[in-house]
HTML snippet that shows the backbone in 3Dmol.js (N, CA, C, O; Angstrom):
<script src="https://3Dmol.org/build/3Dmol-min.js"></script>
<div id="view" style="width:600px;height:400px;position:relative"></div>
<script>
const pdb = `
ATOM      1  N   UNK A   1      -8.569  19.795  23.873  1.00  0.00           N
ATOM      2  CA  UNK A   1      -9.735  19.878  23.184  1.00  0.00           C
ATOM      3  C   UNK A   1      -9.739  18.936  22.032  1.00  0.00           C
ATOM      4  O   UNK A   1      -8.725  18.359  21.640  1.00  0.00           O
ATOM      5  N   UNK A   2     -10.953  18.801  21.490  1.00  0.00           N
ATOM      6  CA  UNK A   2     -11.153  17.798  20.481  1.00  0.00           C
ATOM      7  C   UNK A   2     -11.621  18.498  19.108  1.00  0.00           C
ATOM      8  O   UNK A   2     -12.472  19.388  19.116  1.00  0.00           O
ATOM      9  N   UNK A   3     -11.017  18.045  17.951  1.00  0.00           N
ATOM     10  CA  UNK A   3     -11.231  18.620  16.820  1.00  0.00           C
ATOM     11  C   UNK A   3     -12.762  18.038  16.182  1.00  0.00           C
ATOM     12  O   UNK A   3     -12.916  16.863  15.850  1.00  0.00           O
ATOM     13  N   UNK A   4     -13.699  18.949  16.095  1.00  0.00           N
ATOM     14  CA  UNK A   4     -14.907  18.633  15.448  1.00  0.00           C
ATOM     15  C   UNK A   4     -14.910  18.597  14.010  1.00  0.00           C
ATOM     16  O   UNK A   4     -15.381  17.669  13.351  1.00  0.00           O
ATOM     17  N   UNK A   5     -14.320  19.734  13.497  1.00  0.00           N
ATOM     18  CA  UNK A   5     -14.030  19.873  12.020  1.00  0.00           C
ATOM     19  C   UNK A   5     -12.684  20.458  11.617  1.00  0.00           C
ATOM     20  O   UNK A   5     -12.238  21.428  12.230  1.00  0.00           O
ATOM     21  N   UNK A   6     -11.993  19.874  10.563  1.00  0.00           N
ATOM     22  CA  UNK A   6     -11.015  20.288   9.950  1.00  0.00           C
ATOM     23  C   UNK A   6     -11.391  20.894   8.510  1.00  0.00           C
ATOM     24  O   UNK A   6     -11.832  20.179   7.610  1.00  0.00           O
ATOM     25  N   UNK A   7     -11.169  22.338   8.368  1.00  0.00           N
ATOM     26  CA  UNK A   7     -11.365  22.783   7.103  1.00  0.00           C
ATOM     27  C   UNK A   7     -10.227  22.824   6.080  1.00  0.00           C
ATOM     28  O   UNK A   7      -9.069  22.782   6.497  1.00  0.00           O
ATOM     29  N   UNK A   8     -10.462  22.898   4.856  1.00  0.00           N
ATOM     30  CA  UNK A   8      -9.336  22.730   3.912  1.00  0.00           C
ATOM     31  C   UNK A   8      -8.531  24.096   4.027  1.00  0.00           C
ATOM     32  O   UNK A   8      -9.090  25.160   4.296  1.00  0.00           O
ATOM     33  N   UNK A   9      -7.308  23.981   3.823  1.00  0.00           N
ATOM     34  CA  UNK A   9      -6.303  25.202   3.656  1.00  0.00           C
ATOM     35  C   UNK A   9      -6.752  26.086   2.426  1.00  0.00           C
ATOM     36  O   UNK A   9      -7.124  25.650   1.337  1.00  0.00           O
ATOM     37  N   UNK A  10      -6.644  27.462   2.820  1.00  0.00           N
ATOM     38  CA  UNK A  10      -7.082  28.374   1.829  1.00  0.00           C
ATOM     39  C   UNK A  10      -5.995  29.407   1.573  1.00  0.00           C
ATOM     40  O   UNK A  10      -5.300  29.815   2.504  1.00  0.00           O
ATOM     41  N   UNK A  11      -5.846  29.821   0.373  1.00  0.00           N
ATOM     42  CA  UNK A  11      -4.993  31.026   0.021  1.00  0.00           C
ATOM     43  C   UNK A  11      -5.962  32.008  -0.606  1.00  0.00           C
ATOM     44  O   UNK A  11      -6.626  31.828  -1.627  1.00  0.00           O
ATOM     45  N   UNK A  12      -5.930  33.245   0.298  1.00  0.00           N
ATOM     46  CA  UNK A  12      -6.617  34.433  -0.297  1.00  0.00           C
ATOM     47  C   UNK A  12      -5.742  35.518  -0.602  1.00  0.00           C
ATOM     48  O   UNK A  12      -4.890  35.915   0.192  1.00  0.00           O
ATOM     49  N   UNK A  13      -5.942  36.033  -1.796  1.00  0.00           N
ATOM     50  CA  UNK A  13      -5.243  37.215  -2.106  1.00  0.00           C
ATOM     51  C   UNK A  13      -5.740  38.510  -1.812  1.00  0.00           C
ATOM     52  O   UNK A  13      -6.921  38.789  -2.019  1.00  0.00           O
ATOM     53  N   UNK A  14      -4.818  39.434  -1.281  1.00  0.00           N
ATOM     54  CA  UNK A  14      -5.369  40.750  -0.723  1.00  0.00           C
ATOM     55  C   UNK A  14      -4.240  41.793  -1.038  1.00  0.00           C
ATOM     56  O   UNK A  14      -3.086  41.461  -1.310  1.00  0.00           O
ATOM     57  N   UNK A  15      -4.647  42.969  -0.980  1.00  0.00           N
ATOM     58  CA  UNK A  15      -3.752  44.190  -1.252  1.00  0.00           C
ATOM     59  C   UNK A  15      -3.328  44.792  -0.070  1.00  0.00           C
ATOM     60  O   UNK A  15      -4.195  45.276   0.658  1.00  0.00           O
ATOM     61  N   UNK A  16      -2.045  44.859   0.288  1.00  0.00           N
ATOM     62  CA  UNK A  16      -1.707  45.479   1.640  1.00  0.00           C
ATOM     63  C   UNK A  16      -1.659  47.094   1.548  1.00  0.00           C
ATOM     64  O   UNK A  16      -1.973  47.702   0.525  1.00  0.00           O
ATOM     65  N   UNK A  17      -1.288  47.630   2.581  1.00  0.00           N
ATOM     66  CA  UNK A  17      -1.544  49.006   2.757  1.00  0.00           C
ATOM     67  C   UNK A  17      -0.614  49.919   1.730  1.00  0.00           C
ATOM     68  O   UNK A  17      -0.827  51.081   1.383  1.00  0.00           O
ATOM     69  N   UNK A  18       0.331  49.169   1.400  1.00  0.00           N
ATOM     70  CA  UNK A  18       1.415  49.759   0.246  1.00  0.00           C
ATOM     71  C   UNK A  18       0.736  49.430  -1.376  1.00  0.00           C
ATOM     72  O   UNK A  18       1.285  49.840  -2.399  1.00  0.00           O
ATOM     73  N   UNK A  19      -0.375  48.729  -1.373  1.00  0.00           N
ATOM     74  CA  UNK A  19      -0.694  48.434  -2.724  1.00  0.00           C
ATOM     75  C   UNK A  19      -0.193  47.180  -3.426  1.00  0.00           C
ATOM     76  O   UNK A  19      -0.488  46.877  -4.582  1.00  0.00           O
ATOM     77  N   UNK A  20       0.791  46.307  -2.409  1.00  0.00           N
ATOM     78  CA  UNK A  20       1.274  45.167  -3.072  1.00  0.00           C
ATOM     79  C   UNK A  20       0.253  44.048  -2.838  1.00  0.00           C
ATOM     80  O   UNK A  20      -0.421  44.005  -1.809  1.00  0.00           O
ATOM     81  N   UNK A  21       0.158  43.150  -3.814  1.00  0.00           N
ATOM     82  CA  UNK A  21      -0.500  41.864  -3.633  1.00  0.00           C
ATOM     83  C   UNK A  21       0.204  40.860  -2.880  1.00  0.00           C
ATOM     84  O   UNK A  21       1.375  40.534  -3.074  1.00  0.00           O
ATOM     85  N   UNK A  22      -0.605  40.370  -1.976  1.00  0.00           N
ATOM     86  CA  UNK A  22      -0.214  39.300  -0.816  1.00  0.00           C
ATOM     87  C   UNK A  22      -1.126  38.247  -0.723  1.00  0.00           C
ATOM     88  O   UNK A  22      -2.262  38.332  -1.189  1.00  0.00           O
ATOM     89  N   UNK A  23      -0.658  37.171  -0.096  1.00  0.00           N
ATOM     90  CA  UNK A  23      -1.515  35.849  -0.147  1.00  0.00           C
ATOM     91  C   UNK A  23      -1.579  35.781   1.387  1.00  0.00           C
ATOM     92  O   UNK A  23      -0.557  35.848   2.069  1.00  0.00           O
ATOM     93  N   UNK A  24      -2.801  35.646   1.906  1.00  0.00           N
ATOM     94  CA  UNK A  24      -3.201  35.107   3.259  1.00  0.00           C
ATOM     95  C   UNK A  24      -3.599  33.679   3.322  1.00  0.00           C
ATOM     96  O   UNK A  24      -4.683  33.341   2.847  1.00  0.00           O
ATOM     97  N   UNK A  25      -2.775  32.787   3.893  1.00  0.00           N
ATOM     98  CA  UNK A  25      -2.945  31.294   4.060  1.00  0.00           C
ATOM     99  C   UNK A  25      -3.438  31.139   5.452  1.00  0.00           C
ATOM    100  O   UNK A  25      -2.886  31.620   6.442  1.00  0.00           O
ATOM    101  N   UNK A  26      -4.632  30.356   5.445  1.00  0.00           N
ATOM    102  CA  UNK A  26      -5.203  29.901   6.682  1.00  0.00           C
ATOM    103  C   UNK A  26      -5.930  28.452   6.667  1.00  0.00           C
ATOM    104  O   UNK A  26      -6.539  27.996   5.700  1.00  0.00           O
ATOM    105  N   UNK A  27      -5.779  27.911   7.727  1.00  0.00           N
ATOM    106  CA  UNK A  27      -6.619  26.562   7.845  1.00  0.00           C
ATOM    107  C   UNK A  27      -7.421  26.565   9.280  1.00  0.00           C
ATOM    108  O   UNK A  27      -6.929  26.734  10.396  1.00  0.00           O
ATOM    109  N   UNK A  28      -8.751  26.338   8.946  1.00  0.00           N
ATOM    110  CA  UNK A  28      -9.635  26.525  10.114  1.00  0.00           C
ATOM    111  C   UNK A  28      -9.971  25.273  10.711  1.00  0.00           C
ATOM    112  O   UNK A  28     -10.053  24.214  10.088  1.00  0.00           O
ATOM    113  N   UNK A  29     -10.193  25.442  12.116  1.00  0.00           N
ATOM    114  CA  UNK A  29     -10.617  24.188  12.792  1.00  0.00           C
ATOM    115  C   UNK A  29     -11.742  24.411  13.792  1.00  0.00           C
ATOM    116  O   UNK A  29     -11.600  25.444  14.446  1.00  0.00           O
ATOM    117  N   UNK A  30     -12.800  23.707  14.062  1.00  0.00           N
ATOM    118  CA  UNK A  30     -13.638  23.799  14.964  1.00  0.00           C
ATOM    119  C   UNK A  30     -13.253  22.996  16.111  1.00  0.00           C
ATOM    120  O   UNK A  30     -13.077  21.788  15.951  1.00  0.00           O
ATOM    121  N   UNK A  31     -13.108  23.514  17.210  1.00  0.00           N
ATOM    122  CA  UNK A  31     -12.708  22.791  18.396  1.00  0.00           C
ATOM    123  C   UNK A  31     -13.638  22.891  19.619  1.00  0.00           C
ATOM    124  O   UNK A  31     -14.330  23.878  19.865  1.00  0.00           O
ATOM    125  N   UNK A  32     -13.588  21.856  20.303  1.00  0.00           N
ATOM    126  CA  UNK A  32     -14.400  21.775  21.658  1.00  0.00           C
ATOM    127  C   UNK A  32     -13.764  21.235  22.791  1.00  0.00           C
ATOM    128  O   UNK A  32     -12.827  20.453  22.626  1.00  0.00           O
ATOM    129  N   UNK A  33     -14.128  21.530  23.869  1.00  0.00           N
ATOM    130  CA  UNK A  33     -13.748  21.054  25.186  1.00  0.00           C
ATOM    131  C   UNK A  33     -14.773  20.221  25.761  1.00  0.00           C
ATOM    132  O   UNK A  33     -14.596  19.732  26.877  1.00  0.00           O
ATOM    133  N   UNK A  34     -15.851  20.010  25.092  1.00  0.00           N
ATOM    134  CA  UNK A  34     -17.043  19.307  25.537  1.00  0.00           C
ATOM    135  C   UNK A  34     -18.060  20.175  26.122  1.00  0.00           C
ATOM    136  O   UNK A  34     -19.171  19.710  26.377  1.00  0.00           O
ATOM    137  N   UNK A  35     -17.768  21.431  26.363  1.00  0.00           N
ATOM    138  CA  UNK A  35     -18.836  22.297  26.885  1.00  0.00           C
ATOM    139  C   UNK A  35     -18.928  23.665  25.938  1.00  0.00           C
ATOM    140  O   UNK A  35     -19.992  24.121  25.518  1.00  0.00           O
ATOM    141  N   UNK A  36     -17.675  24.208  25.693  1.00  0.00           N
ATOM    142  CA  UNK A  36     -17.658  25.271  24.692  1.00  0.00           C
ATOM    143  C   UNK A  36     -17.145  24.881  23.379  1.00  0.00           C
ATOM    144  O   UNK A  36     -16.417  23.888  23.355  1.00  0.00           O
ATOM    145  N   UNK A  37     -17.392  25.478  22.303  1.00  0.00           N
ATOM    146  CA  UNK A  37     -16.954  25.286  20.991  1.00  0.00           C
ATOM    147  C   UNK A  37     -16.557  26.623  20.356  1.00  0.00           C
ATOM    148  O   UNK A  37     -17.143  27.686  20.564  1.00  0.00           O
ATOM    149  N   UNK A  38     -15.465  26.445  19.535  1.00  0.00           N
ATOM    150  CA  UNK A  38     -14.873  27.650  18.944  1.00  0.00           C
ATOM    151  C   UNK A  38     -14.513  27.395  17.588  1.00  0.00           C
ATOM    152  O   UNK A  38     -14.509  26.241  17.160  1.00  0.00           O
ATOM    153  N   UNK A  39     -14.212  28.367  16.880  1.00  0.00           N
ATOM    154  CA  UNK A  39     -13.524  28.529  15.521  1.00  0.00           C
ATOM    155  C   UNK A  39     -12.244  29.134  15.507  1.00  0.00           C
ATOM    156  O   UNK A  39     -12.229  30.352  15.687  1.00  0.00           O
ATOM    157  N   UNK A  40     -11.037  28.478  15.310  1.00  0.00           N
ATOM    158  CA  UNK A  40      -9.729  29.079  15.400  1.00  0.00           C
ATOM    159  C   UNK A  40      -9.269  28.657  13.910  1.00  0.00           C
ATOM    160  O   UNK A  40      -9.705  27.761  13.186  1.00  0.00           O
ATOM    161  N   UNK A  41      -8.199  29.641  13.685  1.00  0.00           N
ATOM    162  CA  UNK A  41      -7.439  29.576  12.285  1.00  0.00           C
ATOM    163  C   UNK A  41      -5.921  29.382  12.722  1.00  0.00           C
ATOM    164  O   UNK A  41      -5.437  30.057  13.630  1.00  0.00           O
ATOM    165  N   UNK A  42      -5.218  28.449  12.045  1.00  0.00           N
ATOM    166  CA  UNK A  42      -3.702  28.565  11.809  1.00  0.00           C
ATOM    167  C   UNK A  42      -3.462  29.202  10.563  1.00  0.00           C
ATOM    168  O   UNK A  42      -4.128  28.934   9.563  1.00  0.00           O
ATOM    169  N   UNK A  43      -2.448  30.115  10.579  1.00  0.00           N
ATOM    170  CA  UNK A  43      -2.042  30.905   9.362  1.00  0.00           C
ATOM    171  C   UNK A  43      -0.635  30.727   8.863  1.00  0.00           C
ATOM    172  O   UNK A  43       0.225  30.277   9.619  1.00  0.00           O
ATOM    173  N   UNK A  44      -0.381  31.041   7.692  1.00  0.00           N
ATOM    174  CA  UNK A  44       0.966  31.140   6.944  1.00  0.00           C
ATOM    175  C   UNK A  44       1.344  29.817   6.956  1.00  0.00           C
ATOM    176  O   UNK A  44       0.601  28.836   6.925  1.00  0.00           O
ATOM    177  N   UNK A  45       2.971  29.864   7.019  1.00  0.00           N
ATOM    178  CA  UNK A  45       3.555  28.577   6.800  1.00  0.00           C
ATOM    179  C   UNK A  45       3.023  27.570   7.995  1.00  0.00           C
ATOM    180  O   UNK A  45       2.770  26.387   7.773  1.00  0.00           O
ATOM    181  N   UNK A  46       2.895  28.147   9.203  1.00  0.00           N
ATOM    182  CA  UNK A  46       2.366  26.940  10.199  1.00  0.00           C
ATOM    183  C   UNK A  46       1.002  26.264   9.611  1.00  0.00           C
ATOM    184  O   UNK A  46       0.902  25.040   9.705  1.00  0.00           O
ATOM    185  N   UNK A  47       0.107  26.900   9.100  1.00  0.00           N
ATOM    186  CA  UNK A  47      -1.057  26.217   8.537  1.00  0.00           C
ATOM    187  C   UNK A  47      -0.773  25.093   7.519  1.00  0.00           C
ATOM    188  O   UNK A  47      -1.330  23.996   7.508  1.00  0.00           O
ATOM    189  N   UNK A  48       0.274  25.573   6.575  1.00  0.00           N
ATOM    190  CA  UNK A  48       0.646  24.626   5.526  1.00  0.00           C
ATOM    191  C   UNK A  48       1.392  23.265   6.344  1.00  0.00           C
ATOM    192  O   UNK A  48       1.160  22.133   5.919  1.00  0.00           O
ATOM    193  N   UNK A  49       2.056  23.416   7.221  1.00  0.00           N
ATOM    194  CA  UNK A  49       2.669  22.311   8.049  1.00  0.00           C
ATOM    195  C   UNK A  49       1.705  21.369   8.783  1.00  0.00           C
ATOM    196  O   UNK A  49       2.112  20.285   9.201  1.00  0.00           O
ATOM    197  N   UNK A  50       0.381  21.780   8.955  1.00  0.00           N
ATOM    198  CA  UNK A  50      -0.839  20.998   9.548  1.00  0.00           C
ATOM    199  C   UNK A  50      -1.268  20.210   8.497  1.00  0.00           C
ATOM    200  O   UNK A  50      -1.722  19.121   8.847  1.00  0.00           O
ATOM    201  N   UNK A  51      -1.256  20.454   7.238  1.00  0.00           N
ATOM    202  CA  UNK A  51      -1.948  19.756   6.252  1.00  0.00           C
ATOM    203  C   UNK A  51      -1.747  18.246   6.389  1.00  0.00           C
ATOM    204  O   UNK A  51      -0.631  17.759   6.210  1.00  0.00           O
ATOM    205  N   UNK A  52      -2.820  17.488   6.707  1.00  0.00           N
ATOM    206  CA  UNK A  52      -2.740  16.026   6.720  1.00  0.00           C
ATOM    207  C   UNK A  52      -2.103  15.478   8.042  1.00  0.00           C
ATOM    208  O   UNK A  52      -1.785  14.293   8.142  1.00  0.00           O
ATOM    209  N   UNK A  53      -1.931  16.384   9.052  1.00  0.00           N
ATOM    210  CA  UNK A  53      -1.237  16.093  10.477  1.00  0.00           C
ATOM    211  C   UNK A  53      -2.494  15.803  11.367  1.00  0.00           C
ATOM    212  O   UNK A  53      -2.475  14.884  12.186  1.00  0.00           O
ATOM    213  N   UNK A  54      -3.532  16.571  11.197  1.00  0.00           N
ATOM    214  CA  UNK A  54      -4.785  16.601  12.077  1.00  0.00           C
ATOM    215  C   UNK A  54      -5.861  16.199  11.560  1.00  0.00           C
ATOM    216  O   UNK A  54      -6.051  16.636  10.425  1.00  0.00           O
ATOM    217  N   UNK A  55      -6.819  15.372  12.062  1.00  0.00           N
ATOM    218  CA  UNK A  55      -7.960  14.990  11.580  1.00  0.00           C
ATOM    219  C   UNK A  55      -9.181  15.016  12.573  1.00  0.00           C
ATOM    220  O   UNK A  55      -8.993  14.933  13.787  1.00  0.00           O
ATOM    221  N   UNK A  56     -10.326  15.124  12.075  1.00  0.00           N
ATOM    222  CA  UNK A  56     -11.486  15.209  12.913  1.00  0.00           C
ATOM    223  C   UNK A  56     -11.515  14.109  14.080  1.00  0.00           C
ATOM    224  O   UNK A  56     -10.970  13.024  13.875  1.00  0.00           O
ATOM    225  N   UNK A  57     -12.078  14.348  15.169  1.00  0.00           N
ATOM    226  CA  UNK A  57     -11.949  13.592  16.389  1.00  0.00           C
ATOM    227  C   UNK A  57     -10.640  13.431  17.105  1.00  0.00           C
ATOM    228  O   UNK A  57     -10.600  12.746  18.126  1.00  0.00           O
ATOM    229  N   UNK A  58      -9.472  14.071  16.593  1.00  0.00           N
ATOM    230  CA  UNK A  58      -8.229  14.141  17.208  1.00  0.00           C
ATOM    231  C   UNK A  58      -8.389  14.946  18.723  1.00  0.00           C
ATOM    232  O   UNK A  58      -9.084  15.954  18.849  1.00  0.00           O
ATOM    233  N   UNK A  59      -7.728  14.403  19.687  1.00  0.00           N
ATOM    234  CA  UNK A  59      -7.704  15.138  20.869  1.00  0.00           C
ATOM    235  C   UNK A  59      -6.227  15.969  20.894  1.00  0.00           C
ATOM    236  O   UNK A  59      -5.119  15.449  20.771  1.00  0.00           O
ATOM    237  N   UNK A  60      -6.485  17.226  21.064  1.00  0.00           N
ATOM    238  CA  UNK A  60      -5.192  18.188  20.888  1.00  0.00           C
ATOM    239  C   UNK A  60      -5.173  19.025  22.189  1.00  0.00           C
ATOM    240  O   UNK A  60      -6.065  19.241  23.010  1.00  0.00           O
ATOM    241  N   UNK A  61      -3.777  19.463  22.120  1.00  0.00           N
ATOM    242  CA  UNK A  61      -3.441  20.615  22.984  1.00  0.00           C
ATOM    243  C   UNK A  61      -3.019  21.730  22.258  1.00  0.00           C
ATOM    244  O   UNK A  61      -2.114  21.686  21.424  1.00  0.00           O
ATOM    245  N   UNK A  62      -3.791  22.942  22.622  1.00  0.00           N
ATOM    246  CA  UNK A  62      -3.521  24.067  21.554  1.00  0.00           C
ATOM    247  C   UNK A  62      -3.142  25.299  22.491  1.00  0.00           C
ATOM    248  O   UNK A  62      -3.529  25.423  23.653  1.00  0.00           O
ATOM    249  N   UNK A  63      -2.413  26.093  21.876  1.00  0.00           N
ATOM    250  CA  UNK A  63      -2.174  27.537  22.544  1.00  0.00           C
ATOM    251  C   UNK A  63      -2.691  28.504  21.508  1.00  0.00           C
ATOM    252  O   UNK A  63      -2.180  28.636  20.395  1.00  0.00           O
ATOM    253  N   UNK A  64      -3.900  29.273  22.017  1.00  0.00           N
ATOM    254  CA  UNK A  64      -4.493  30.189  21.131  1.00  0.00           C
ATOM    255  C   UNK A  64      -3.994  31.770  21.535  1.00  0.00           C
ATOM    256  O   UNK A  64      -3.487  32.179  22.579  1.00  0.00           O
ATOM    257  N   UNK A  65      -4.315  32.424  20.395  1.00  0.00           N
ATOM    258  CA  UNK A  65      -4.253  33.969  20.648  1.00  0.00           C
ATOM    259  C   UNK A  65      -5.464  34.435  20.259  1.00  0.00           C
ATOM    260  O   UNK A  65      -6.071  33.903  19.329  1.00  0.00           O
ATOM    261  N   UNK A  66      -5.989  35.580  20.996  1.00  0.00           N
ATOM    262  CA  UNK A  66      -7.252  36.137  20.651  1.00  0.00           C
ATOM    263  C   UNK A  66      -7.378  37.451  20.464  1.00  0.00           C
ATOM    264  O   UNK A  66      -6.619  38.143  21.142  1.00  0.00           O
ATOM    265  N   UNK A  67      -8.267  38.113  19.591  1.00  0.00           N
ATOM    266  CA  UNK A  67      -8.170  39.570  19.460  1.00  0.00           C
ATOM    267  C   UNK A  67      -9.584  40.001  18.840  1.00  0.00           C
ATOM    268  O   UNK A  67     -10.422  39.138  18.578  1.00  0.00           O
ATOM    269  N   UNK A  68      -9.794  41.206  18.641  1.00  0.00           N
ATOM    270  CA  UNK A  68     -11.086  41.753  18.159  1.00  0.00           C
ATOM    271  C   UNK A  68     -10.912  42.575  17.036  1.00  0.00           C
ATOM    272  O   UNK A  68     -10.015  43.417  17.034  1.00  0.00           O
ATOM    273  N   UNK A  69     -11.718  42.417  16.014  1.00  0.00           N
ATOM    274  CA  UNK A  69     -11.714  43.446  14.882  1.00  0.00           C
ATOM    275  C   UNK A  69     -12.974  44.197  14.916  1.00  0.00           C
ATOM    276  O   UNK A  69     -14.010  43.545  15.048  1.00  0.00           O
ATOM    277  N   UNK A  70     -13.039  45.583  14.808  1.00  0.00           N
ATOM    278  CA  UNK A  70     -14.060  46.308  14.653  1.00  0.00           C
ATOM    279  C   UNK A  70     -14.118  46.969  13.267  1.00  0.00           C
ATOM    280  O   UNK A  70     -13.166  47.078  12.494  1.00  0.00           O
ATOM    281  N   UNK A  71     -15.066  47.289  13.115  1.00  0.00           N
ATOM    282  CA  UNK A  71     -15.649  47.932  11.709  1.00  0.00           C
ATOM    283  C   UNK A  71     -16.971  48.485  11.768  1.00  0.00           C
ATOM    284  O   UNK A  71     -17.684  48.130  12.706  1.00  0.00           O
ATOM    285  N   UNK A  72     -17.477  49.408  10.804  1.00  0.00           N
ATOM    286  CA  UNK A  72     -18.782  50.035  10.800  1.00  0.00           C
ATOM    287  C   UNK A  72     -19.472  49.319   9.542  1.00  0.00           C
ATOM    288  O   UNK A  72     -18.938  49.131   8.449  1.00  0.00           O
ATOM    289  N   UNK A  73     -20.629  48.998   9.884  1.00  0.00           N
ATOM    290  CA  UNK A  73     -21.625  48.478   8.767  1.00  0.00           C
ATOM    291  C   UNK A  73     -22.042  49.481   7.894  1.00  0.00           C
ATOM    292  O   UNK A  73     -21.508  50.583   8.025  1.00  0.00           O
ATOM    293  N   UNK A  74     -23.014  49.304   6.901  1.00  0.00           N
ATOM    294  CA  UNK A  74     -23.378  50.050   5.899  1.00  0.00           C
ATOM    295  C   UNK A  74     -24.234  50.989   6.367  1.00  0.00           C
ATOM    296  O   UNK A  74     -24.503  51.976   5.683  1.00  0.00           O
ATOM    297  N   UNK A  75     -24.867  50.751   7.835  1.00  0.00           N
ATOM    298  CA  UNK A  75     -25.638  51.873   8.345  1.00  0.00           C
ATOM    299  C   UNK A  75     -24.847  52.555   9.460  1.00  0.00           C
ATOM    300  O   UNK A  75     -25.461  53.123  10.363  1.00  0.00           O
ATOM    301  N   UNK A  76     -23.607  52.527   9.442  1.00  0.00           N
ATOM    302  CA  UNK A  76     -22.795  53.290  10.269  1.00  0.00           C
ATOM    303  C   UNK A  76     -22.821  52.881  11.706  1.00  0.00           C
ATOM    304  O   UNK A  76     -22.510  53.677  12.592  1.00  0.00           O
ATOM    305  N   UNK A  77     -23.196  51.623  11.955  1.00  0.00           N
ATOM    306  CA  UNK A  77     -23.264  50.932  13.232  1.00  0.00           C
ATOM    307  C   UNK A  77     -21.861  50.354  13.528  1.00  0.00           C
ATOM    308  O   UNK A  77     -21.277  49.716  12.652  1.00  0.00           O
ATOM    309  N   UNK A  78     -21.280  50.574  14.802  1.00  0.00           N
ATOM    310  CA  UNK A  78     -20.078  49.865  15.177  1.00  0.00           C
ATOM    311  C   UNK A  78     -20.495  48.264  15.358  1.00  0.00           C
ATOM    312  O   UNK A  78     -21.471  47.852  15.984  1.00  0.00           O
ATOM    313  N   UNK A  79     -19.514  47.474  14.656  1.00  0.00           N
ATOM    314  CA  UNK A  79     -19.553  46.156  14.623  1.00  0.00           C
ATOM    315  C   UNK A  79     -18.328  45.471  15.221  1.00  0.00           C
ATOM    316  O   UNK A  79     -17.250  46.055  15.116  1.00  0.00           O
ATOM    317  N   UNK A  80     -18.390  44.206  15.881  1.00  0.00           N
ATOM    318  CA  UNK A  80     -17.314  43.731  16.507  1.00  0.00           C
ATOM    319  C   UNK A  80     -17.075  42.182  16.044  1.00  0.00           C
ATOM    320  O   UNK A  80     -18.056  41.581  15.606  1.00  0.00           O
ATOM    321  N   UNK A  81     -15.930  41.566  16.113  1.00  0.00           N
ATOM    322  CA  UNK A  81     -15.782  40.130  15.787  1.00  0.00           C
ATOM    323  C   UNK A  81     -14.559  39.691  16.354  1.00  0.00           C
ATOM    324  O   UNK A  81     -13.513  40.330  16.245  1.00  0.00           O
ATOM    325  N   UNK A  82     -14.672  38.576  16.977  1.00  0.00           N
ATOM    326  CA  UNK A  82     -13.703  37.936  17.916  1.00  0.00           C
ATOM    327  C   UNK A  82     -12.827  37.129  16.762  1.00  0.00           C
ATOM    328  O   UNK A  82     -13.380  36.510  15.853  1.00  0.00           O
ATOM    329  N   UNK A  83     -11.517  37.208  16.902  1.00  0.00           N
ATOM    330  CA  UNK A  83     -10.611  36.393  15.946  1.00  0.00           C
ATOM    331  C   UNK A  83      -9.748  35.588  16.894  1.00  0.00           C
ATOM    332  O   UNK A  83      -9.106  36.121  17.800  1.00  0.00           O
ATOM    333  N   UNK A  84      -9.753  34.340  16.666  1.00  0.00           N
ATOM    334  CA  UNK A  84      -8.990  33.176  17.541  1.00  0.00           C
ATOM    335  C   UNK A  84      -8.016  32.680  16.507  1.00  0.00           C
ATOM    336  O   UNK A  84      -8.393  32.226  15.426  1.00  0.00           O
ATOM    337  N   UNK A  85      -6.725  32.779  16.871  1.00  0.00           N
ATOM    338  CA  UNK A  85      -5.649  32.220  15.932  1.00  0.00           C
ATOM    339  C   UNK A  85      -4.973  31.156  16.753  1.00  0.00           C
ATOM    340  O   UNK A  85      -4.866  31.300  17.971  1.00  0.00           O
ATOM    341  N   UNK A  86      -4.461  29.972  16.059  1.00  0.00           N
ATOM    342  CA  UNK A  86      -3.741  28.932  16.529  1.00  0.00           C
ATOM    343  C   UNK A  86      -2.247  29.248  16.594  1.00  0.00           C
ATOM    344  O   UNK A  86      -1.622  29.421  15.547  1.00  0.00           O
ATOM    345  N   UNK A  87      -1.646  29.328  17.805  1.00  0.00           N
ATOM    346  CA  UNK A  87      -0.179  29.479  17.920  1.00  0.00           C
ATOM    347  C   UNK A  87       0.422  28.161  17.775  1.00  0.00           C
ATOM    348  O   UNK A  87       1.367  28.030  16.997  1.00  0.00           O
ATOM    349  N   UNK A  88      -0.067  27.070  18.506  1.00  0.00           N
ATOM    350  CA  UNK A  88       0.504  25.819  18.418  1.00  0.00           C
ATOM    351  C   UNK A  88      -0.764  24.838  18.772  1.00  0.00           C
ATOM    352  O   UNK A  88      -1.668  25.156  19.545  1.00  0.00           O
ATOM    353  N   UNK A  89      -0.664  23.460  17.998  1.00  0.00           N
ATOM    354  CA  UNK A  89      -1.561  22.568  18.199  1.00  0.00           C
ATOM    355  C   UNK A  89      -0.960  21.235  17.897  1.00  0.00           C
ATOM    356  O   UNK A  89      -0.421  21.031  16.809  1.00  0.00           O
ATOM    357  N   UNK A  90      -1.043  20.211  18.938  1.00  0.00           N
ATOM    358  CA  UNK A  90      -0.370  19.080  19.005  1.00  0.00           C
ATOM    359  C   UNK A  90      -1.229  17.964  19.231  1.00  0.00           C
ATOM    360  O   UNK A  90      -2.103  18.220  20.059  1.00  0.00           O
ATOM    361  N   UNK A  91      -1.268  16.730  18.731  1.00  0.00           N
ATOM    362  CA  UNK A  91      -1.980  15.554  19.023  1.00  0.00           C
ATOM    363  C   UNK A  91      -1.634  15.344  20.595  1.00  0.00           C
ATOM    364  O   UNK A  91      -0.509  15.642  20.997  1.00  0.00           O
ATOM    365  N   UNK A  92      -2.532  14.871  21.404  1.00  0.00           N
ATOM    366  CA  UNK A  92      -2.231  14.222  22.720  1.00  0.00           C
ATOM    367  C   UNK A  92      -1.984  12.695  22.585  1.00  0.00           C
ATOM    368  O   UNK A  92      -1.724  12.020  23.582  1.00  0.00           O
TER     369      UNK A  92
END
`;
const viewer = $3Dmol.createViewer("view");
viewer.addModel(pdb, "pdb");
viewer.setStyle({}, {cartoon: {color: "spectrum"}});
viewer.zoomTo();
viewer.render();
</script>
C-alpha cells in the first residue's frame, strides 16, 4: 500500500470502566492500494515507535485488524462504524 497521509500522534484521556483515568495513544494513516483507500490507526507504544519512521508517499506492507463498533444515536437508531487498526507496518 501507499501512504497518502500521516496524521500526528495523539494522546486522548478517557475514563475506564473502573473510573481510572487512562490515556489512549494513536497515530492515523490514510492508505491506498491504488483502487481502495482506508483510514487505519496504530495505537499505544507501537504508534510512538512509528513517529518519524513513515512519510507520505512511502510504499508499505501492513497487517491490519478490523472490527466494528455499534451504538445508538440520539434518535435511538442503531449505528455502526468500522475500526481498522495497524498491527504491523513496514517500508518496502
